[in-house]
C-alpha positions, 0 to 999 in steps of 0.5 A: 087129287083123290076126292077128284078121282073119287067125284069122276068115279061116282059121276061114271057110276064106277063102284069100288068093292072089296072090304075085309070081312066080305065073303071071297068070290073067285069071279071078282076076287084075286086071291094072292094069299091065304091065312088060318085065322080064328078071327075070320070065318071060312072063305072070308077075306081077311086083308085088302092089298088093292081094291076092285072096281066094277061098272054096272056088271062089268068088272073094271079090275079085280080086287087083290085080297087075302083069304081066310081059312080057305 
């Protein structure tokens, strides 16, 4: 089922975003927690709880993330 969903998103040009280590952007990410960590730089995503999706320039679902050192 996951492969079928991925193929459907690919056909519709829906892209998933948000990975650990990415820069935090409040326009596309929803920060639900923060931590202080030496493993990550300032305002970096340390953990992704729910990936976000976009269709072109439009955000379909914001990513829920944990932000380090904000």
